[in-house]
C-alpha positions, 0 to 999 in steps of 0.5 A: 472408712474401710469396711464400715459405712458411716451409719454402721460405724456410729451404731458400733462405736457410739458418739466416740466414733465421730472422733475419726469422722474428722468433722469440721473443727468447731472453735476451741474454747478460749485457752486458760492458765491451768486445768481445773480438778476432776469434775465433782462427783454426783450426789451419792446413792441413798443407800450405800453398797455393802462391800465384801468386808461389810458382808463378812462383818454382818455375818460375824466373820463365820467364814474365818472362824478357826482359820489362820489368815493372811491378808493381801491389802493396802490403804484401800482395804476399808469397810463401808465406814472407812475402818481398815480391813486389817484392823477390823480382822485383827480385832474380830472375835475368833479370827487369827490374822497373822500376816499381811501382804503388800502390792505395788505402792506399799501397804499405805499406798505412798510408794511411787509407781515402779519402785520396789516395796520392801517387807517390814512390820505394819505400823498400824497392826504390828503384823509383818508385811510381806512385799509382793512388789520386790524380788517376787510378785507371787507369794513364795511357799515360805510366805504362805507357810502356816496360813490356812486362808489367803484373803484379798481386799484391795480396790481395783480401777477396772483397767487391765494394766493396773497391777493390783489385779495382777497381784491377785492372779499371782496370789491365786496361782501361789495358793493353787500350788500350795493348797491354800484357800483363797478368798476375795472380799469383793468391791465395785468396779469404779467404771461400772460393769457394762463398759467393756472396750479396748485392745486385747493383749497378745501372749508375747506381751502379757506381763505384770501390767497385763496379766489377764487376757481381757480387753483393756477395760474389762467391766469385772469386779475383782471377785468376778475376775477371780472366778473367771481366771480360776476357771479358765486357767489364767492362774497357772495352778488352779485354786482348789478352794476359791470363795468370793464374798459378794457385795450387796446392792451393787449393780452393773450400771453403777460407777463409783459415784453411785455407790454411796461409798467414800473413795480412797486414793488407790495409788499416788496418781489415782486420787479421785473416784473420777480418775480411772476414766482419765487413766483409760483415756490417756494412760496408755499414751503416757509411757512414751517420751515427749508427751505430758499427761499430768502425772505428778500434778493435782490432775493426773491423766486429765491433761495432754501436752506435747510439742507442736500438739494441735491442741485447739483443733483436737479440742474442737473435734472432741467438743464437736462430737457433743458426746455426753460426758466428754469435753476438752478445754484448751490450756496454756502452761508457760512452765511446760511451754507446750500446747495442750488441753484438759479433758473433762470426763464423766465416768458414765460418758457414752464415748469410747475411752480407749478409742479416744486414747488411740486418737490422742496417740495419733495426733500427738505422733503426727506433731512429734515422733513419740516412738523414735524419741522413746527409749527401748524401755519405754517402748517395751512398757508401752507395748505391754500396756497396750497389748501389742507392738502392732500399734506402732505401725498402725499409728505410723500409717498415715492412711489408717484412721484411729477408728479403723484401728479400734474397729479391729478390737471389736471381735475380741471384745464380743468374744470376751463378753460371751466368755465372761457371762457365766461369771458375772455375779451382779445384775 
């Protein structure tokens, strides 16, 4: 492999690097009629992590006393007991919650991806809900008028392309422009705080699906991301007053299943605590035409189907890695009529999920020209999600291995790890 000996490749990329060593395929598992749901979560930790909202409650909402509060939230904004943050704050003594703001998918998380969210009154609290996924993605001056403090409490999934964290960045920019204090109630990164991998985003492809110049998997909590974005100028206008209410009991090695907390579906296609790992592995590929990754099924992002896809060979190579927490199972779905397989991933797998995504993209492209078949709008979204249009030429170069493509990410990943170190809040 150009530039890397086989042993050094293993040291750099771990077990997932073997994908591109092209081992002799092992016999694929016998095909089955349909995929099974995402693997069950391991038993919860003995003690639940205290979320930012829990710490705020424990401290009797002292930070909010005498303030007029606006809250950026949705159905994931709950405390450790499952109570909605907007209800908790509305009923909290001395707290004046006056306005709500909703991201993509709406305040209840039921609106499909990409569909505009309309401003309305909240059926739960009766408060007005201003949409941040309509004609504007950033609160306007009129939306912030009369607000002393804008509070952010939503669950992120740890991927650059998920728009909730982009909403946070745009809210910080608006607060900086309008002199409003910004507060983040911190929450766990469901992929943990140690997994950092994937391509960077080029400036020309930065957008609402890639608002921050970070690797595709950044390993930050929303509070850490806010501190980093504000200090490094990623928000445009800097928040002069930024407060992060930290969690208690969260550590970087913890994925969601270690927190003792109940998962709340973050959007229609992120139903399980295990889904973010699948989103990383296949979501980059899914915006192209001619490939099915299970969106709209009970197992979103867990299935890969494509015309003429060499499912048995690809599954055999994945299983032949013997990588902990990463297996593939061949499936046959008569309704789709395409060959495919279902992934089984543990969120703590030592495989590189972004490298797996590029490998799957290469194999699917070899069997069906995904780029030629995809309309310009789909290609544009794909480049924004991935962070570069160069990936098309790289994939179409039959002599360029996926591992070589992925190895080019490592310098930017290393620089990011160094840059984020001062902003990490948890061991």
